[in-house]
C-alpha positions as CSV (number, residue, x, y, z in Angstrom):
1,M,-63.1,38.8,-48.3
2,K,-59.4,37.8,-47.3
3,V,-58.5,34.1,-47.5
4,V,-55.8,32.1,-47.0
5,L,-55.8,28.6,-48.6
6,C,-52.6,26.5,-48.3
7,C,-51.6,22.7,-48.9
8,A,-49.3,20.6,-46.8
9,P,-46.8,18.1,-47.7
10,I,-46.6,14.2,-46.0
11,M,-43.8,14.9,-43.3
12,D,-42.5,12.3,-41.1
13,S,-40.1,13.1,-38.0
14,T,-36.3,12.8,-38.3
15,G,-34.6,12.7,-34.9
16,D,-35.7,16.1,-33.6
17,S,-36.9,17.8,-36.7
18,L,-39.7,17.0,-39.6
19,I,-38.9,16.3,-43.3
20,P,-41.1,15.9,-46.3
21,I,-41.3,12.5,-47.6
22,G,-42.6,10.3,-50.7
23,Q,-44.2,12.3,-53.2
24,D,-43.6,15.4,-51.7
25,S,-39.8,14.7,-51.5
26,P,-39.0,16.5,-53.8
27,P,-42.6,17.9,-55.1
28,S,-43.7,15.6,-57.6
29,C,-46.9,18.3,-58.8
30,P,-48.7,20.9,-57.0
31,S,-52.2,20.6,-55.1
32,L,-54.9,21.0,-58.3
33,A,-57.9,20.8,-55.5
34,I,-56.1,23.9,-53.6
35,Y,-55.1,25.9,-56.9
36,T,-58.2,25.6,-58.5
37,L,-59.9,26.7,-54.9
38,V,-58.0,29.8,-54.9
39,A,-58.8,30.4,-58.7
40,V,-62.6,29.8,-58.0
41,L,-62.7,32.6,-55.0
42,R,-60.6,34.6,-57.0
43,Q,-62.7,34.6,-59.6
44,H,-66.0,35.7,-57.1
45,G,-63.9,39.0,-56.1
46,H,-62.0,37.3,-53.1
47,D,-58.6,38.4,-51.9
48,V,-56.5,35.0,-51.9
49,T,-53.2,34.3,-50.6
50,M,-52.0,30.7,-51.7
51,I,-49.5,29.1,-49.0
52,D,-47.5,26.3,-50.7
53,F,-46.1,24.7,-47.6
54,T,-45.1,21.6,-49.9
55,A,-43.2,23.4,-52.1
56,A,-41.7,25.3,-49.2
57,G,-40.9,21.8,-47.7
58,T,-41.9,22.8,-44.4
59,H,-44.7,23.0,-41.7
60,K,-43.6,26.2,-40.2
61,I,-46.2,29.0,-40.4
62,D,-43.5,32.0,-39.0
63,Q,-43.2,33.7,-42.6
64,W,-47.0,33.6,-43.1
65,S,-48.4,34.4,-39.3
66,S,-49.2,38.2,-40.5
67,V,-50.9,37.2,-43.3
68,I,-53.0,34.5,-41.8
69,A,-53.6,36.9,-38.9
70,D,-55.3,38.9,-41.2
71,A,-57.0,36.8,-43.0
72,E,-61.2,36.3,-42.2
73,L,-60.9,32.3,-43.3
74,F,-57.8,29.8,-43.4
75,G,-58.6,26.8,-45.4
76,I,-56.4,23.5,-45.1
77,S,-56.5,20.1,-47.2
78,A,-56.2,17.3,-45.5
79,T,-56.1,13.4,-46.8
80,S,-55.0,10.6,-44.4
81,L,-51.2,10.9,-45.1
82,N,-50.5,14.8,-44.7
83,W,-53.0,14.8,-41.8
84,P,-50.4,14.8,-39.3
85,T,-48.7,18.0,-40.7
86,V,-51.9,19.6,-41.3
87,L,-52.9,19.0,-37.7
88,Q,-49.5,20.5,-36.6
89,I,-50.1,23.7,-39.1
90,I,-53.4,23.8,-37.5
91,L,-52.1,23.8,-33.6
92,Q,-49.2,26.6,-34.2
93,I,-52.2,28.8,-35.4
94,R,-53.7,28.4,-32.5
95,D,-50.8,28.4,-30.5
96,V,-49.4,31.9,-31.2
97,G,-53.3,32.9,-30.4
98,L,-54.5,33.6,-34.4
99,T,-58.3,33.4,-33.7
100,T,-58.7,33.1,-37.5
101,P,-62.0,30.7,-38.5
102,I,-59.9,27.8,-40.1
103,V,-61.9,25.2,-42.2
104,V,-60.1,21.8,-43.3
105,G,-61.0,20.1,-46.6
106,G,-60.1,16.7,-48.2
107,I,-60.6,12.8,-47.8
108,H,-59.6,12.9,-44.2
109,A,-61.8,15.6,-43.1
110,T,-64.7,14.3,-45.3
111,M,-64.5,10.8,-43.5
112,F,-63.7,12.1,-39.7
113,P,-65.7,15.5,-39.4
114,D,-67.2,14.8,-36.0
115,Y,-63.6,13.7,-34.7
116,L,-61.9,16.7,-36.4
117,M,-64.4,19.3,-34.9
118,N,-64.4,17.3,-31.2
119,R,-61.4,17.1,-30.5
120,F,-59.0,19.9,-32.6
121,P,-59.5,24.0,-32.7
122,I,-61.4,23.4,-36.3
123,D,-64.1,26.1,-36.9
124,Y,-65.8,24.2,-40.3
125,V,-65.3,21.3,-41.9
126,V,-66.3,21.0,-45.7
127,R,-67.3,17.4,-47.0
128,Y,-66.9,15.8,-50.4
129,E,-66.4,18.4,-53.2
130,G,-65.5,21.8,-51.8
131,E,-65.8,24.5,-54.6
132,A,-69.4,25.3,-54.6
133,A,-69.4,24.7,-50.5
134,L,-66.1,27.1,-49.8
135,L,-68.0,30.1,-52.0
136,Q,-71.4,29.5,-50.0
137,L,-69.3,29.8,-46.5
138,C,-67.6,32.9,-47.9
139,R,-71.1,34.4,-47.9
140,A,-72.0,33.0,-44.9
141,I,-69.0,34.3,-43.0
142,K,-69.9,37.5,-44.5
143,G,-73.3,37.5,-43.5
144,D,-75.0,37.2,-46.8
145,A,-76.1,33.7,-46.1
146,T,-76.8,31.1,-42.9
147,L,-74.3,28.7,-42.5
148,A,-77.1,26.1,-42.3
149,D,-77.6,26.9,-46.2
150,V,-73.4,25.6,-47.0
151,G,-74.1,22.2,-48.6
152,N,-71.3,19.6,-47.6
153,L,-70.3,21.5,-44.6
154,S,-70.2,20.6,-41.1
155,W,-70.1,23.1,-38.4
156,R,-70.3,23.8,-34.6
157,K,-73.3,25.5,-32.9
158,P,-73.0,28.1,-29.9
159,N,-73.4,25.0,-27.3
160,G,-71.0,22.9,-29.2
161,Q,-72.8,20.8,-31.2
162,V,-71.2,20.0,-34.6
163,V,-74.0,19.8,-37.4
164,H,-73.5,18.3,-40.6
165,N,-75.6,20.2,-43.4
166,Q,-77.2,17.9,-46.6
167,T,-74.4,16.5,-48.8
168,A,-74.7,18.5,-51.9
169,P,-75.1,17.0,-55.5
170,L,-71.4,16.3,-57.2
171,L,-70.5,18.8,-59.8
172,T,-71.8,17.9,-63.2
173,V,-69.8,17.8,-66.2
174,D,-71.0,20.7,-67.6
175,E,-69.8,22.9,-64.1
176,L,-66.6,21.4,-64.2
177,V,-65.6,22.3,-67.4
178,A,-66.8,26.0,-66.2
179,M,-64.4,26.4,-63.4
180,P,-61.4,28.6,-63.8
181,P,-57.9,26.9,-64.7
182,P,-56.2,26.4,-61.5
183,A,-54.0,29.5,-60.2
184,Y,-50.9,27.9,-61.8
185,D,-49.6,31.6,-62.0
186,L,-49.0,31.6,-58.3
187,L,-46.7,28.4,-58.4
188,P,-43.2,29.0,-56.6
189,P,-40.7,29.1,-59.5
190,E,-38.8,25.9,-60.6
191,I,-40.1,23.6,-57.3
192,Y,-42.4,21.3,-59.3
193,P,-41.4,19.4,-62.2
194,G,-44.9,20.2,-64.2
195,V,-48.3,21.0,-63.5
196,S,-51.5,18.6,-63.0
197,L,-54.8,18.3,-64.4
198,Q,-57.9,16.1,-64.7
199,T,-59.6,15.1,-67.3
200,S,-62.0,13.8,-65.1
201,R,-63.8,13.0,-61.8
202,G,-64.5,10.1,-59.6
203,C,-64.0,6.5,-61.0
204,S,-66.5,3.4,-62.0
205,F,-64.9,1.1,-59.9
206,N,-64.9,0.6,-56.4
207,C,-61.8,-1.4,-55.2
208,S,-61.3,-2.7,-52.0
209,F,-58.1,-1.4,-50.6
210,C,-59.1,1.8,-52.4
211,S,-59.6,4.9,-50.5
212,T,-60.7,7.5,-53.2
213,A,-64.0,9.7,-52.2
214,F,-65.5,9.2,-55.2
215,R,-66.2,5.8,-56.0
216,N,-68.9,4.9,-58.5
217,S,-69.1,8.7,-59.6
218,Y,-67.0,8.7,-62.5
219,R,-67.4,12.0,-65.3
220,G,-65.2,12.8,-67.9
221,I,-64.5,16.4,-69.2
222,P,-65.1,16.3,-73.1
223,P,-61.3,16.3,-74.7
224,I,-61.2,19.5,-76.7
225,A,-62.5,21.3,-73.1
226,F,-59.6,19.5,-71.6
227,V,-57.2,20.4,-74.2
228,D,-58.0,23.6,-74.2
229,R,-57.5,23.8,-70.6
230,M,-54.6,22.2,-70.7
231,E,-53.0,24.6,-73.3
232,E,-54.1,27.4,-71.0
233,V,-52.4,26.1,-67.9
234,M,-49.2,25.1,-69.3
235,A,-48.7,28.4,-70.8
236,M,-49.9,29.8,-67.3
237,A,-47.0,28.1,-65.9
238,E,-44.2,27.8,-68.5
239,S,-41.8,29.8,-67.3
240,L,-42.0,28.4,-63.4
241,V,-42.1,24.7,-63.7
242,L,-38.8,22.7,-64.2
243,D,-40.2,20.9,-67.5
244,P,-42.7,22.5,-69.2
245,S,-43.9,19.9,-71.3
246,L,-44.7,17.8,-68.3
247,M,-48.3,17.2,-67.0
248,Q,-49.6,14.9,-64.6
249,I,-52.7,13.7,-64.8
250,V,-54.4,13.2,-61.2
251,D,-57.5,11.5,-62.7
252,D,-58.9,8.4,-60.0
253,E,-57.7,6.2,-63.8
254,W,-57.8,8.6,-66.8
255,S,-58.5,5.5,-69.3
256,L,-61.0,4.3,-67.8
257,D,-63.3,5.9,-71.0
258,R,-60.8,4.9,-73.7
259,K,-62.5,6.6,-76.5
260,R,-62.3,9.5,-74.8
261,A,-59.1,9.3,-73.3
262,I,-58.1,8.3,-77.4
263,A,-59.7,11.6,-78.2
264,I,-57.7,13.7,-76.4
265,L,-54.7,12.0,-77.2
266,D,-55.5,12.6,-81.0
267,E,-56.4,16.1,-80.5
268,L,-53.0,16.7,-79.0
269,D,-51.9,15.0,-82.1
270,R,-53.9,17.5,-84.6
271,R,-52.7,20.4,-82.6
272,G,-49.3,19.1,-82.7
273,N,-48.6,19.4,-78.7
274,Q,-46.2,17.4,-77.7
275,V,-46.9,16.9,-74.2
276,R,-45.9,13.7,-72.0
277,F,-48.1,12.6,-69.8
278,T,-47.5,11.2,-66.1
279,F,-51.2,8.8,-65.3
280,D,-52.4,5.7,-64.2
281,S,-54.4,3.2,-66.4
282,R,-55.8,-0.3,-65.7
283,A,-54.4,-2.8,-67.5
284,N,-57.7,-3.7,-69.1
285,D,-57.6,-0.3,-71.3
286,F,-54.1,-1.4,-72.9
287,L,-55.7,-4.4,-74.0
288,T,-57.9,-5.0,-77.3
289,T,-61.9,-4.9,-76.8
290,G,-62.5,-8.0,-79.3
291,N,-63.4,-5.1,-82.2
292,P,-60.6,-4.9,-84.7
293,A,-61.4,-1.3,-85.5
294,D,-60.0,-0.6,-81.7
295,E,-56.9,-3.2,-82.1
296,E,-54.4,-1.5,-79.7
297,Q,-55.6,2.4,-80.7
298,Y,-54.8,3.3,-76.8
299,V,-51.6,1.9,-76.6
300,A,-50.4,3.5,-80.0
301,A,-52.1,7.0,-79.4
302,V,-50.5,6.9,-75.8
303,A,-47.2,5.7,-76.2
304,P,-45.6,9.2,-77.7
305,H,-47.4,11.1,-75.0
306,T,-46.1,9.0,-72.3
307,H,-43.3,9.8,-69.4
308,R,-44.3,7.5,-66.5
309,F,-47.5,5.5,-65.7
310,L,-48.7,3.6,-62.9
311,V,-50.5,0.4,-63.6
312,G,-52.6,-1.1,-60.8
313,A,-52.0,-4.8,-60.7
314,E,-52.4,-5.5,-57.1
315,C,-52.5,-9.4,-57.1
316,G,-50.3,-11.8,-58.6
317,Y,-53.3,-14.4,-58.8
318,D,-57.0,-14.7,-59.9
319,E,-58.7,-15.3,-56.6
320,G,-57.0,-11.7,-54.9
321,L,-57.9,-9.8,-58.1
322,Q,-61.3,-11.1,-57.4
323,K,-61.6,-10.3,-53.8
324,I,-60.3,-6.9,-54.9
325,G,-63.0,-6.2,-58.0
326,K,-59.8,-5.4,-59.5
327,G,-62.0,-6.7,-62.9
328,T,-58.9,-8.1,-64.3
329,T,-56.8,-11.3,-64.1
330,V,-53.3,-12.2,-64.2
331,A,-53.5,-13.3,-68.1
332,K,-54.3,-9.6,-68.8
333,L,-51.3,-7.9,-66.7
334,E,-49.3,-10.2,-68.6
335,G,-51.1,-9.5,-71.8
336,C,-51.0,-5.9,-70.8
337,A,-47.0,-5.8,-70.3
338,K,-46.3,-7.9,-73.4
339,L,-48.3,-5.0,-75.1
340,L,-46.0,-2.0,-73.7
341,A,-42.7,-3.6,-74.3
342,K,-43.8,-3.9,-78.1
343,Y,-44.9,-0.1,-78.0
344,G,-41.4,0.6,-76.3
345,I,-42.7,1.9,-73.0
346,A,-42.5,-1.0,-70.6
347,Q,-39.6,0.9,-69.0
348,C,-41.5,3.4,-68.1
349,A,-44.8,1.7,-66.5
350,E,-44.9,1.0,-62.8
351,Y,-46.8,-2.2,-62.2
352,S,-47.8,-1.7,-58.5
353,F,-48.6,-4.8,-56.3
354,I,-49.7,-4.8,-53.0
355,L,-48.1,-7.6,-50.0
356,G,-49.9,-8.7,-47.2
357,L,-53.5,-8.2,-47.8
358,P,-55.9,-9.2,-44.9
359,W,-56.8,-13.1,-46.5
360,E,-53.1,-13.4,-47.2
361,G,-51.1,-16.3,-45.9
362,K,-47.3,-16.5,-47.3
363,E,-48.5,-18.3,-50.3
364,E,-50.5,-15.8,-51.7
365,V,-48.0,-13.2,-51.5
366,L,-45.2,-15.1,-53.2
367,K,-47.7,-16.1,-56.0
368,T,-47.5,-11.9,-56.2
369,V,-43.6,-11.6,-55.8
370,R,-43.1,-14.4,-58.7
371,L,-45.5,-12.5,-61.0
372,A,-44.1,-9.3,-60.6
373,A,-40.3,-10.6,-60.9
374,R,-41.6,-12.9,-64.4
375,L,-43.0,-9.3,-65.7
376,A,-39.6,-7.6,-65.0
377,L,-37.5,-9.9,-66.6
378,K,-39.6,-10.9,-69.6
379,Y,-40.9,-7.4,-70.5
380,G,-38.8,-4.9,-68.7
381,V,-41.7,-3.4,-66.6
382,Q,-40.9,-2.0,-62.9
383,P,-43.1,-3.4,-60.0
384,L,-43.7,-1.6,-57.0
385,L,-44.0,-4.2,-54.2
386,Q,-45.3,-2.3,-51.0
387,W,-46.5,-3.8,-48.0
388,Y,-50.1,-3.4,-47.1
389,C,-51.2,-0.2,-45.0
390,Q,-54.4,0.3,-43.5
391,I,-55.2,3.8,-45.1
392,P,-59.0,5.2,-44.3
393,G,-61.8,5.1,-47.1
394,S,-61.4,2.1,-48.3
395,L,-63.9,-1.1,-48.2
396,L,-60.6,-3.1,-46.0
397,W,-60.4,-0.3,-43.7
398,D,-64.2,0.3,-43.0
399,N,-64.5,-3.8,-42.3
400,A,-61.6,-3.1,-39.8
401,W,-63.0,0.2,-37.8
402,K,-66.4,-1.6,-37.5
403,A,-64.8,-4.4,-35.9
404,G,-63.0,-2.0,-33.5
405,K,-59.5,-2.6,-34.5
406,V,-58.8,0.6,-36.2
407,S,-59.5,4.6,-35.3
408,A,-59.0,8.1,-36.5
409,A,-56.8,8.8,-33.6
410,M,-54.4,6.3,-35.1
411,Y,-53.4,8.5,-37.9
412,D,-52.5,12.0,-36.1
413,E,-49.3,11.0,-35.2
414,F,-46.4,11.2,-37.8
415,G,-45.3,8.0,-38.7
416,F,-48.2,5.7,-38.6
417,F,-47.1,3.5,-41.3
418,R,-44.6,2.4,-38.7
419,N,-46.9,1.5,-36.1
420,L,-46.6,-2.3,-35.6
421,Y,-50.3,-2.6,-33.8
422,L,-51.9,-0.5,-37.4
423,F,-49.7,-3.0,-39.2
424,R,-51.3,-5.9,-37.6
425,T,-55.1,-5.1,-38.2
426,A,-54.4,-6.4,-41.9
427,V,-51.1,-8.5,-42.4
428,N,-51.3,-11.8,-41.2
429,L,-48.0,-13.4,-41.9
430,T,-45.5,-13.7,-39.3
431,P,-42.3,-11.4,-39.1
432,E,-40.8,-15.1,-40.0
433,E,-42.9,-15.3,-43.1
434,I,-42.1,-12.0,-44.0
435,W,-38.8,-12.3,-43.9
436,E,-39.0,-15.1,-45.9
437,V,-40.7,-13.2,-49.0
438,M,-38.3,-10.5,-48.6
439,D,-35.4,-13.6,-49.0
440,V,-37.5,-14.2,-52.3
441,I,-37.8,-10.5,-53.2
442,Y,-33.8,-10.1,-52.7
443,T,-33.0,-13.3,-54.4
444,S,-35.8,-12.2,-57.7
445,H,-33.7,-8.5,-58.0
446,S,-30.5,-10.3,-58.1
447,L,-31.4,-12.3,-61.3
448,I,-33.3,-9.3,-62.6
449,V,-30.6,-7.4,-62.4
450,M,-28.1,-10.5,-63.8
451,S,-30.5,-10.6,-66.6
452,G,-29.0,-7.1,-67.9
453,R,-32.3,-5.2,-66.4
454,P,-31.5,-2.0,-64.9
455,H,-31.5,-2.1,-60.7
456,E,-34.2,0.1,-60.4
457,A,-36.4,-2.5,-62.3
458,L,-37.9,-3.8,-59.2
459,H,-39.1,-1.5,-56.2
460,Y,-39.4,-2.5,-52.4
461,R,-38.6,-2.4,-49.0
462,P,-39.6,-4.3,-46.0
463,P,-42.7,-3.1,-43.8
464,A,-41.4,-0.7,-41.2
465,P,-43.2,-2.0,-38.5
466,I,-41.1,-5.4,-39.0
467,E,-37.5,-3.8,-39.8
468,I,-37.8,-1.7,-36.3
469,N,-39.4,-4.4,-34.0
470,Y,-38.6,-7.6,-35.9
471,P,-35.0,-7.1,-37.4
472,P,-33.6,-10.6,-38.8
473,E,-30.4,-10.5,-36.5
474,R,-33.4,-10.1,-33.8
475,L,-35.1,-13.3,-34.7
476,A,-31.8,-15.0,-35.0
477,A,-30.6,-14.4,-31.4
478,T,-34.1,-15.6,-29.9
479,E,-34.8,-18.9,-32.2
480,G,-34.7,-21.5,-29.9
481,S,-34.8,-19.7,-27.1
482,A,-36.8,-20.3,-23.9
483,N,-37.6,-16.4,-24.1
484,P,-38.7,-15.4,-27.6
485,L,-39.9,-12.6,-29.3
486,I,-43.7,-12.6,-29.3
487,W,-45.8,-12.0,-31.8
488,T,-49.1,-10.2,-30.7
489,R,-51.9,-8.2,-31.0
490,D,-52.8,-6.0,-29.0
491,K,-52.3,-2.1,-28.4
492,R,-49.4,-2.4,-26.9
493,D,-48.0,-2.9,-30.4
494,V,-45.6,-5.8,-29.4
495,V,-44.1,-7.5,-26.2
496,V,-40.6,-8.6,-25.6
497,R,-40.2,-11.4,-23.2
498,S,-36.3,-11.9,-23.6
499,Q,-34.6,-9.7,-21.1
500,K,-31.4,-10.1,-23.1
501,L,-33.1,-7.9,-25.9
502,A,-35.6,-5.8,-23.7
503,H,-32.2,-3.9,-22.3
């Protein structure tokens, strides 16, 4: 069966054109999900074409129209961040008259199958894990099975009714090990820094801000099986990537099982493999467990294989960490930073903090800013200060959805992160308070740089909706005026009372 699978970049509008943004500008790592699905289909005899729109830096289908027209199935994966790009690709296919059946998978499709199928020209949605479902769907399209038998599939009856088949069990560890290596032989040359792999699937935690689809479902691949897979794919992609020694671990949290992570690192050392990882780890994973035999074992093992890594710090005060469900404390966040400095990898650590969580006022946000600045100044880690943006799939988003504040439709258009109404569904600081926080951040950054730390020691920017709608000069122009800028929460985004500013 002829199948076209593709991945799409996160994009945004600039003038009359669209450009890749964020992690896709330039592309940081290939889509493990799509390249794995290509490999699974090829293993079962299907004729698969891979279209990597992310590597090409485009959403235009022009050069691939004939390939899509000749396919019996077109598949694409969607997160909420790249959904506007995915939607544009789908609409182009239909606008040029192609009738190729379209299946959409990924976290965004998993969350909103009814909305996507009832509103857009999509034939199928695969919810949750797609490896087995996609194979079964191909069999059904060929007439060797029925659509009703395909686990995780949402489809449309001839009368237009959308049907959601039963959710299939998650793949077992043995099934994950048995999958073929991702089809990295198809990588476009010299685009990606390195390759990406999973050592595990799912996460044992359930943080309230997180949108991963597989919370409370951790499955770790055995160390030797993973290292075997890693060496196979690195050899496959050696001549195609920019840095053959670099690998991005795309686990939700790769060191969740510290003993397994250490065993992987020990196996790499035993084989003399000098691969360098980009990964995510919790602060707690680096700290001692109270067992003298385990003292600093993980940080000592991972340090020689570290390129960059992210520590999800999130909050600068214990009450916030407890509300998020992070399972850590401020003392542990600082203890981790101290340990990273001891082993010489603090400068490789990006401490990710969230500003403006739904329960936070200005003082809570400033507690986070102060902790981030102290960790950067004292230990040399690089904090990321990011204002909270509602992303579908998290418990916080679910609460906002149940309250009628947010909907799937808000993510159909490019630049939803600039939408003032969406921003205001969660962040409760006023524009004046946000700029006061930004002043503290600017001052903190200056002090950090003056101390001798590099300029990139602190990463931040004001929230885009505030930059656009409430820049400091506008607030200053209306201060004390009888017609000030009014800070609203309705779906019109913002009401400007000042006639001078309106014109």
